[in-house]
PDB file of N, CA, C and O in Angstrom:
ATOM      1  N   MET A   1      95.263  93.404 101.843  1.00  0.00           N
ATOM      2  CA  MET A   1      96.459  92.774 102.330  1.00  0.00           C
ATOM      3  C   MET A   1      96.911  91.684 101.359  1.00  0.00           C
ATOM      4  O   MET A   1      98.108  91.466 101.167  1.00  0.00           O
ATOM      5  N   HIS A   2      95.952  91.014 100.759  1.00  0.00           N
ATOM      6  CA  HIS A   2      96.279  89.955  99.807  1.00  0.00           C
ATOM      7  C   HIS A   2      97.025  90.511  98.606  1.00  0.00           C
ATOM      8  O   HIS A   2      97.893  89.839  98.049  1.00  0.00           O
ATOM      9  N   GLN A   3      96.696  91.733  98.202  1.00  0.00           N
ATOM     10  CA  GLN A   3      97.337  92.359  97.055  1.00  0.00           C
ATOM     11  C   GLN A   3      98.827  92.575  97.315  1.00  0.00           C
ATOM     12  O   GLN A   3      99.636  92.444  96.396  1.00  0.00           O
ATOM     13  N   ILE A   4      99.200  92.903  98.546  1.00  0.00           N
ATOM     14  CA  ILE A   4     100.606  93.107  98.888  1.00  0.00           C
ATOM     15  C   ILE A   4     101.382  91.818  98.681  1.00  0.00           C
ATOM     16  O   ILE A   4     102.466  91.832  98.097  1.00  0.00           O
ATOM     17  N   PHE A   5     100.833  90.691  99.159  1.00  0.00           N
ATOM     18  CA  PHE A   5     101.512  89.414  99.006  1.00  0.00           C
ATOM     19  C   PHE A   5     101.602  89.013  97.542  1.00  0.00           C
ATOM     20  O   PHE A   5     102.595  88.420  97.120  1.00  0.00           O
ATOM     21  N   THR A   6     100.574  89.333  96.765  1.00  0.00           N
ATOM     22  CA  THR A   6     100.606  89.038  95.340  1.00  0.00           C
ATOM     23  C   THR A   6     101.708  89.829  94.650  1.00  0.00           C
ATOM     24  O   THR A   6     102.406  89.298  93.786  1.00  0.00           O
ATOM     25  N   THR A   7     101.870  91.097  95.024  1.00  0.00           N
ATOM     26  CA  THR A   7     102.909  91.937  94.436  1.00  0.00           C
ATOM     27  C   THR A   7     104.285  91.386  94.759  1.00  0.00           C
ATOM     28  O   THR A   7     105.138  91.308  93.876  1.00  0.00           O
ATOM     29  N   PHE A   8     104.520  91.001  96.012  1.00  0.00           N
ATOM     30  CA  PHE A   8     105.813  90.432  96.386  1.00  0.00           C
ATOM     31  C   PHE A   8     106.041  89.092  95.705  1.00  0.00           C
ATOM     32  O   PHE A   8     107.175  88.771  95.351  1.00  0.00           O
ATOM     33  N   ALA A   9     104.996  88.307  95.515  1.00  0.00           N
ATOM     34  CA  ALA A   9     105.132  87.020  94.848  1.00  0.00           C
ATOM     35  C   ALA A   9     105.536  87.212  93.391  1.00  0.00           C
ATOM     36  O   ALA A   9     106.279  86.398  92.843  1.00  0.00           O
ATOM     37  N   MET A  10     105.057  88.272  92.765  1.00  0.00           N
ATOM     38  CA  MET A  10     105.435  88.549  91.380  1.00  0.00           C
ATOM     39  C   MET A  10     106.906  88.917  91.290  1.00  0.00           C
ATOM     40  O   MET A  10     107.537  88.694  90.257  1.00  0.00           O
ATOM     41  N   MET A  11     107.462  89.481  92.365  1.00  0.00           N
ATOM     42  CA  MET A  11     108.878  89.833  92.371  1.00  0.00           C
ATOM     43  C   MET A  11     109.745  88.638  92.776  1.00  0.00           C
ATOM     44  O   MET A  11     110.967  88.767  92.839  1.00  0.00           O
ATOM     45  N   GLY A  12     109.150  87.506  93.044  1.00  0.00           N
ATOM     46  CA  GLY A  12     109.899  86.314  93.389  1.00  0.00           C
ATOM     47  C   GLY A  12     110.206  86.195  94.873  1.00  0.00           C
ATOM     48  O   GLY A  12     111.057  85.394  95.259  1.00  0.00           O
ATOM     49  N   LEU A  13     109.531  86.975  95.717  1.00  0.00           N
ATOM     50  CA  LEU A  13     109.750  86.899  97.152  1.00  0.00           C
ATOM     51  C   LEU A  13     108.618  86.112  97.800  1.00  0.00           C
ATOM     52  O   LEU A  13     107.446  86.463  97.667  1.00  0.00           O
ATOM     53  N   GLY A  14     108.981  85.052  98.499  1.00  0.00           N
ATOM     54  CA  GLY A  14     107.994  84.260  99.211  1.00  0.00           C
ATOM     55  C   GLY A  14     107.902  84.695 100.659  1.00  0.00           C
ATOM     56  O   GLY A  14     108.527  85.673 101.068  1.00  0.00           O
ATOM     57  N   THR A  15     107.123  83.966 101.423  1.00  0.00           N
ATOM     58  CA  THR A  15     106.910  84.296 102.828  1.00  0.00           C
ATOM     59  C   THR A  15     108.205  84.202 103.626  1.00  0.00           C
ATOM     60  O   THR A  15     108.489  85.075 104.446  1.00  0.00           O
ATOM     61  N   VAL A  16     108.982  83.167 103.398  1.00  0.00           N
ATOM     62  CA  VAL A  16     110.233  82.979 104.131  1.00  0.00           C
ATOM     63  C   VAL A  16     111.200  84.124 103.830  1.00  0.00           C
ATOM     64  O   VAL A  16     111.838  84.650 104.742  1.00  0.00           O
ATOM     65  N   GLU A  17     111.312  84.508 102.576  1.00  0.00           N
ATOM     66  CA  GLU A  17     112.209  85.599 102.211  1.00  0.00           C
ATOM     67  C   GLU A  17     111.780  86.915 102.852  1.00  0.00           C
ATOM     68  O   GLU A  17     112.621  87.689 103.309  1.00  0.00           O
ATOM     69  N   LEU A  18     110.465  87.171 102.888  1.00  0.00           N
ATOM     70  CA  LEU A  18     109.959  88.393 103.513  1.00  0.00           C
ATOM     71  C   LEU A  18     110.249  88.416 105.015  1.00  0.00           C
ATOM     72  O   LEU A  18     110.571  89.466 105.570  1.00  0.00           O
ATOM     73  N   ILE A  19     110.135  87.260 105.670  1.00  0.00           N
ATOM     74  CA  ILE A  19     110.447  87.182 107.097  1.00  0.00           C
ATOM     75  C   ILE A  19     111.924  87.447 107.336  1.00  0.00           C
ATOM     76  O   ILE A  19     112.282  88.129 108.296  1.00  0.00           O
ATOM     77  N   ILE A  20     112.784  86.920 106.480  1.00  0.00           N
ATOM     78  CA  ILE A  20     114.223  87.157 106.610  1.00  0.00           C
ATOM     79  C   ILE A  20     114.542  88.630 106.407  1.00  0.00           C
ATOM     80  O   ILE A  20     115.314  89.206 107.175  1.00  0.00           O
ATOM     81  N   VAL A  21     113.962  89.245 105.389  1.00  0.00           N
ATOM     82  CA  VAL A  21     114.190  90.670 105.127  1.00  0.00           C
ATOM     83  C   VAL A  21     113.698  91.506 106.308  1.00  0.00           C
ATOM     84  O   VAL A  21     114.383  92.438 106.729  1.00  0.00           O
ATOM     85  N   ALA A  22     112.523  91.185 106.846  1.00  0.00           N
ATOM     86  CA  ALA A  22     111.997  91.922 107.997  1.00  0.00           C
ATOM     87  C   ALA A  22     112.918  91.763 109.202  1.00  0.00           C
ATOM     88  O   ALA A  22     113.131  92.720 109.946  1.00  0.00           O
ATOM     89  N   GLY A  23     113.468  90.565 109.404  1.00  0.00           N
ATOM     90  CA  GLY A  23     114.407  90.340 110.504  1.00  0.00           C
ATOM     91  C   GLY A  23     115.677  91.151 110.360  1.00  0.00           C
ATOM     92  O   GLY A  23     116.163  91.717 111.339  1.00  0.00           O
ATOM     93  N   VAL A  24     116.224  91.218 109.154  1.00  0.00           N
ATOM     94  CA  VAL A  24     117.434  92.006 108.911  1.00  0.00           C
ATOM     95  C   VAL A  24     117.152  93.487 109.140  1.00  0.00           C
ATOM     96  O   VAL A  24     117.964  94.184 109.749  1.00  0.00           O
ATOM     97  N   ILE A  25     116.026  93.967 108.667  1.00  0.00           N
ATOM     98  CA  ILE A  25     115.665  95.376 108.880  1.00  0.00           C
ATOM     99  C   ILE A  25     115.508  95.661 110.365  1.00  0.00           C
ATOM    100  O   ILE A  25     115.938  96.708 110.848  1.00  0.00           O
ATOM    101  N   LEU A  26     114.899  94.739 111.084  1.00  0.00           N
ATOM    102  CA  LEU A  26     114.731  94.912 112.525  1.00  0.00           C
ATOM    103  C   LEU A  26     116.084  94.940 113.241  1.00  0.00           C
ATOM    104  O   LEU A  26     116.273  95.728 114.168  1.00  0.00           O
ATOM    105  N   LEU A  27     117.015  94.099 112.827  1.00  0.00           N
ATOM    106  CA  LEU A  27     118.350  94.101 113.433  1.00  0.00           C
ATOM    107  C   LEU A  27     119.102  95.391 113.134  1.00  0.00           C
ATOM    108  O   LEU A  27     119.785  95.930 114.005  1.00  0.00           O
ATOM    109  N   LEU A  28     118.980  95.886 111.911  1.00  0.00           N
ATOM    110  CA  LEU A  28     119.708  97.094 111.520  1.00  0.00           C
ATOM    111  C   LEU A  28     119.120  98.355 112.131  1.00  0.00           C
ATOM    112  O   LEU A  28     119.860  99.230 112.581  1.00  0.00           O
ATOM    113  N   PHE A  29     117.808  98.455 112.150  1.00  0.00           N
ATOM    114  CA  PHE A  29     117.152  99.689 112.562  1.00  0.00           C
ATOM    115  C   PHE A  29     116.347  99.534 113.848  1.00  0.00           C
ATOM    116  O   PHE A  29     115.550 100.415 114.171  1.00  0.00           O
ATOM    117  N   GLY A  30     116.529  98.451 114.585  1.00  0.00           N
ATOM    118  CA  GLY A  30     115.736  98.161 115.771  1.00  0.00           C
ATOM    119  C   GLY A  30     115.792  99.246 116.825  1.00  0.00           C
ATOM    120  O   GLY A  30     114.773  99.570 117.436  1.00  0.00           O
ATOM    121  N   SER A  31     116.979  99.817 117.049  1.00  0.00           N
ATOM    122  CA  SER A  31     117.090 100.828 118.096  1.00  0.00           C
ATOM    123  C   SER A  31     116.443 102.149 117.687  1.00  0.00           C
ATOM    124  O   SER A  31     116.001 102.912 118.546  1.00  0.00           O
ATOM    125  N   ARG A  32     116.383 102.424 116.400  1.00  0.00           N
ATOM    126  CA  ARG A  32     115.797 103.679 115.914  1.00  0.00           C
ATOM    127  C   ARG A  32     114.332 103.533 115.520  1.00  0.00           C
ATOM    128  O   ARG A  32     113.659 104.528 115.253  1.00  0.00           O
ATOM    129  N   LEU A  33     113.845 102.321 115.482  1.00  0.00           N
ATOM    130  CA  LEU A  33     112.486 102.070 114.999  1.00  0.00           C
ATOM    131  C   LEU A  33     111.410 102.778 115.819  1.00  0.00           C
ATOM    132  O   LEU A  33     110.500 103.347 115.217  1.00  0.00           O
ATOM    133  N   PRO A  34     111.452 102.781 117.146  1.00  0.00           N
ATOM    134  CA  PRO A  34     110.415 103.500 117.895  1.00  0.00           C
ATOM    135  C   PRO A  34     110.378 104.996 117.578  1.00  0.00           C
ATOM    136  O   PRO A  34     109.301 105.586 117.481  1.00  0.00           O
ATOM    137  N   LYS A  35     111.548 105.605 117.417  1.00  0.00           N
ATOM    138  CA  LYS A  35     111.598 107.032 117.093  1.00  0.00           C
ATOM    139  C   LYS A  35     111.016 107.295 115.700  1.00  0.00           C
ATOM    140  O   LYS A  35     110.294 108.270 115.492  1.00  0.00           O
ATOM    141  N   VAL A  36     111.336 106.423 114.764  1.00  0.00           N
ATOM    142  CA  VAL A  36     110.824 106.585 113.401  1.00  0.00           C
ATOM    143  C   VAL A  36     109.301 106.429 113.383  1.00  0.00           C
ATOM    144  O   VAL A  36     108.602 107.213 112.741  1.00  0.00           O
ATOM    145  N   MET A  37     108.795 105.429 114.080  1.00  0.00           N
ATOM    146  CA  MET A  37     107.343 105.215 114.120  1.00  0.00           C
ATOM    147  C   MET A  37     106.628 106.374 114.818  1.00  0.00           C
ATOM    148  O   MET A  37     105.542 106.772 114.397  1.00  0.00           O
ATOM    149  N   ARG A  38     107.225 106.917 115.875  1.00  0.00           N
ATOM    150  CA  ARG A  38     106.638 108.061 116.575  1.00  0.00           C
ATOM    151  C   ARG A  38     106.559 109.265 115.634  1.00  0.00           C
ATOM    152  O   ARG A  38     105.542 109.957 115.581  1.00  0.00           O
ATOM    153  N   SER A  39     107.640 109.505 114.895  1.00  0.00           N
ATOM    154  CA  SER A  39     107.653 110.620 113.947  1.00  0.00           C
ATOM    155  C   SER A  39     106.615 110.423 112.849  1.00  0.00           C
ATOM    156  O   SER A  39     105.935 111.366 112.445  1.00  0.00           O
ATOM    157  N   LEU A  40     106.503 109.192 112.376  1.00  0.00           N
ATOM    158  CA  LEU A  40     105.507 108.890 111.343  1.00  0.00           C
ATOM    159  C   LEU A  40     104.097 109.138 111.865  1.00  0.00           C
ATOM    160  O   LEU A  40     103.264 109.705 111.158  1.00  0.00           O
ATOM    161  N   GLY A  41     103.825 108.719 113.093  1.00  0.00           N
ATOM    162  CA  GLY A  41     102.509 108.938 113.693  1.00  0.00           C
ATOM    163  C   GLY A  41     102.201 110.419 113.857  1.00  0.00           C
ATOM    164  O   GLY A  41     101.082 110.855 113.586  1.00  0.00           O
ATOM    165  N   GLN A  42     103.192 111.201 114.302  1.00  0.00           N
ATOM    166  CA  GLN A  42     102.984 112.637 114.461  1.00  0.00           C
ATOM    167  C   GLN A  42     102.732 113.297 113.107  1.00  0.00           C
ATOM    168  O   GLN A  42     101.922 114.218 113.005  1.00  0.00           O
ATOM    169  N   GLY A  43     103.420 112.833 112.080  1.00  0.00           N
ATOM    170  CA  GLY A  43     103.202 113.378 110.740  1.00  0.00           C
ATOM    171  C   GLY A  43     101.797 113.101 110.235  1.00  0.00           C
ATOM    172  O   GLY A  43     101.170 113.958 109.612  1.00  0.00           O
ATOM    173  N   ILE A  44     101.304 111.894 110.507  1.00  0.00           N
ATOM    174  CA  ILE A  44      99.950 111.543 110.081  1.00  0.00           C
ATOM    175  C   ILE A  44      98.925 112.400 110.813  1.00  0.00           C
ATOM    176  O   ILE A  44      97.956 112.861 110.210  1.00  0.00           O
ATOM    177  N   VAL A  45      99.134 112.616 112.117  1.00  0.00           N
ATOM    178  CA  VAL A  45      98.217 113.445 112.893  1.00  0.00           C
ATOM    179  C   VAL A  45      98.217 114.874 112.360  1.00  0.00           C
ATOM    180  O   VAL A  45      97.152 115.472 112.208  1.00  0.00           O
ATOM    181  N   GLU A  46      99.385 115.425 112.077  1.00  0.00           N
ATOM    182  CA  GLU A  46      99.473 116.782 111.524  1.00  0.00           C
ATOM    183  C   GLU A  46      98.766 116.871 110.173  1.00  0.00           C
ATOM    184  O   GLU A  46      98.069 117.847 109.893  1.00  0.00           O
ATOM    185  N   PHE A  47      98.950 115.845 109.336  1.00  0.00           N
ATOM    186  CA  PHE A  47      98.294 115.826 108.030  1.00  0.00           C
ATOM    187  C   PHE A  47      96.777 115.837 108.193  1.00  0.00           C
ATOM    188  O   PHE A  47      96.079 116.579 107.501  1.00  0.00           O
ATOM    189  N   LYS A  48      96.273 115.019 109.101  1.00  0.00           N
ATOM    190  CA  LYS A  48      94.822 114.970 109.324  1.00  0.00           C
ATOM    191  C   LYS A  48      94.305 116.303 109.844  1.00  0.00           C
ATOM    192  O   LYS A  48      93.232 116.750 109.440  1.00  0.00           O
ATOM    193  N   ARG A  49      95.052 116.940 110.732  1.00  0.00           N
ATOM    194  CA  ARG A  49      94.652 118.264 111.229  1.00  0.00           C
ATOM    195  C   ARG A  49      94.625 119.284 110.101  1.00  0.00           C
ATOM    196  O   ARG A  49      93.724 120.119 110.034  1.00  0.00           O
ATOM    197  N   GLY A  50      95.612 119.217 109.218  1.00  0.00           N
ATOM    198  CA  GLY A  50      95.650 120.139 108.086  1.00  0.00           C
ATOM    199  C   GLY A  50      94.478 119.935 107.146  1.00  0.00           C
ATOM    200  O   GLY A  50      93.873 120.899 106.678  1.00  0.00           O
ATOM    201  N   VAL A  51      94.157 118.676 106.870  1.00  0.00           N
ATOM    202  CA  VAL A  51      93.022 118.372 105.996  1.00  0.00           C
ATOM    203  C   VAL A  51      91.727 118.835 106.657  1.00  0.00           C
ATOM    204  O   VAL A  51      90.853 119.388 105.991  1.00  0.00           O
ATOM    205  N   GLN A  52      91.603 118.611 107.962  1.00  0.00           N
ATOM    206  CA  GLN A  52      90.412 119.045 108.685  1.00  0.00           C
ATOM    207  C   GLN A  52      90.287 120.565 108.647  1.00  0.00           C
ATOM    208  O   GLN A  52      89.182 121.092 108.519  1.00  0.00           O
ATOM    209  N   GLY A  53      91.403 121.267 108.758  1.00  0.00           N
ATOM    210  CA  GLY A  53      91.390 122.726 108.703  1.00  0.00           C
ATOM    211  C   GLY A  53      90.955 123.233 107.347  1.00  0.00           C
ATOM    212  O   GLY A  53      90.248 124.237 107.263  1.00  0.00           O
ATOM    213  N   ILE A  54      91.362 122.563 106.287  1.00  0.00           N
ATOM    214  CA  ILE A  54      90.956 122.955 104.936  1.00  0.00           C
ATOM    215  C   ILE A  54      89.458 122.742 104.769  1.00  0.00           C
ATOM    216  O   ILE A  54      88.780 123.579 104.172  1.00  0.00           O
ATOM    217  N   GLU A  55      88.930 121.632 105.288  1.00  0.00           N
ATOM    218  CA  GLU A  55      87.493 121.360 105.174  1.00  0.00           C
ATOM    219  C   GLU A  55      86.686 122.369 105.975  1.00  0.00           C
ATOM    220  O   GLU A  55      85.586 122.737 105.561  1.00  0.00           O
ATOM    221  N   ASP A  56      87.205 122.827 107.114  1.00  0.00           N
ATOM    222  CA  ASP A  56      86.480 123.778 107.956  1.00  0.00           C
ATOM    223  C   ASP A  56      86.428 125.171 107.344  1.00  0.00           C
ATOM    224  O   ASP A  56      85.531 125.947 107.676  1.00  0.00           O
ATOM    225  N   ASP A  57      87.366 125.513 106.456  1.00  0.00           N
ATOM    226  CA  ASP A  57      87.420 126.844 105.870  1.00  0.00           C
ATOM    227  C   ASP A  57      86.242 127.118 104.949  1.00  0.00           C
ATOM    228  O   ASP A  57      85.888 128.279 104.745  1.00  0.00           O
ATOM    229  N   GLY A  58      85.640 126.114 104.401  1.00  0.00           N
ATOM    230  CA  GLY A  58      84.487 126.300 103.533  1.00  0.00           C
ATOM    231  C   GLY A  58      84.898 126.467 102.084  1.00  0.00           C
ATOM    232  O   GLY A  58      86.051 126.225 101.727  1.00  0.00           O
ATOM    233  N   PRO A  59      83.948 126.883 101.245  1.00  0.00           N
ATOM    234  CA  PRO A  59      84.236 127.002  99.809  1.00  0.00           C
ATOM    235  C   PRO A  59      85.201 128.153  99.516  1.00  0.00           C
ATOM    236  O   PRO A  59      85.182 129.190 100.178  1.00  0.00           O
ATOM    237  N   THR A  60      86.032 127.939  98.519  1.00  0.00           N
ATOM    238  CA  THR A  60      86.975 128.968  98.086  1.00  0.00           C
ATOM    239  C   THR A  60      86.949 129.055  96.566  1.00  0.00           C
ATOM    240  O   THR A  60      86.379 128.197  95.893  1.00  0.00           O
ATOM    241  N   GLY A  61      87.557 130.074  96.050  1.00  0.00           N
ATOM    242  CA  GLY A  61      87.695 130.189  94.601  1.00  0.00           C
ATOM    243  C   GLY A  61      86.565 130.951  93.963  1.00  0.00           C
ATOM    244  O   GLY A  61      86.037 131.903  94.539  1.00  0.00           O
ATOM    245  N   ALA A  62      86.188 130.524  92.749  1.00  0.00           N
ATOM    246  CA  ALA A  62      85.237 131.262  91.928  1.00  0.00           C
ATOM    247  C   ALA A  62      83.824 131.258  92.519  1.00  0.00           C
ATOM    248  O   ALA A  62      83.063 132.198  92.289  1.00  0.00           O
ATOM    249  N   GLY A  63      83.464 130.224  93.271  1.00  0.00           N
ATOM    250  CA  GLY A  63      82.125 130.137  93.817  1.00  0.00           C
ATOM    251  C   GLY A  63      81.925 131.005  95.056  1.00  0.00           C
ATOM    252  O   GLY A  63      80.800 131.117  95.543  1.00  0.00           O
ATOM    253  N   ARG A  64      82.967 131.611  95.570  1.00  0.00           N
ATOM    254  CA  ARG A  64      82.877 132.374  96.806  1.00  0.00           C
ATOM    255  C   ARG A  64      82.498 133.821  96.501  1.00  0.00           C
ATOM    256  O   ARG A  64      83.089 134.441  95.617  1.00  0.00           O
ATOM    257  N   ASP A  65      81.525 134.361  97.218  1.00  0.00           N
ATOM    258  CA  ASP A  65      81.102 135.738  97.030  1.00  0.00           C
ATOM    259  C   ASP A  65      81.352 136.495  98.310  1.00  0.00           C
ATOM    260  O   ASP A  65      80.565 136.413  99.253  1.00  0.00           O
ATOM    261  N   ASP A  66      82.467 137.248  98.346  1.00  0.00           N
ATOM    262  CA  ASP A  66      82.807 137.989  99.547  1.00  0.00           C
ATOM    263  C   ASP A  66      82.685 139.498  99.353  1.00  0.00           C
ATOM    264  O   ASP A  66      83.221 140.266 100.151  1.00  0.00           O
ATOM    265  N   GLY A  67      81.986 139.932  98.304  1.00  0.00           N
ATOM    266  CA  GLY A  67      81.720 141.340  98.101  1.00  0.00           C
ATOM    267  C   GLY A  67      82.768 142.063  97.267  1.00  0.00           C
ATOM    268  O   GLY A  67      82.558 143.230  96.936  1.00  0.00           O
ATOM    269  N   HIS A  68      83.877 141.440  96.910  1.00  0.00           N
ATOM    270  CA  HIS A  68      84.912 142.083  96.098  1.00  0.00           C
ATOM    271  C   HIS A  68      84.718 141.753  94.640  1.00  0.00           C
ATOM    272  O   HIS A  68      84.502 140.597  94.278  1.00  0.00           O
ATOM    273  N   ARG A  69      84.795 142.781  93.793  1.00  0.00           N
ATOM    274  CA  ARG A  69      84.647 142.556  92.346  1.00  0.00           C
ATOM    275  C   ARG A  69      85.715 143.266  91.594  1.00  0.00           C
ATOM    276  O   ARG A  69      85.756 143.196  90.366  1.00  0.00           O
TER     277      ARG A  69
END
């Protein structure tokens, strides 16, 4: 978390400026924010399921011996 603040500090943004920017974003997108966050959460869950499915499939490629030559 400290690295994020360091990055913003290098761009010349302090704590007060970040709070103002967050407030403006909240005012502009406040009504749509719950829908956006819900979609983001569903996307993360789908990604994790996909990664889990790939891990469950087992080894693939050159190391796999399925009887075909």
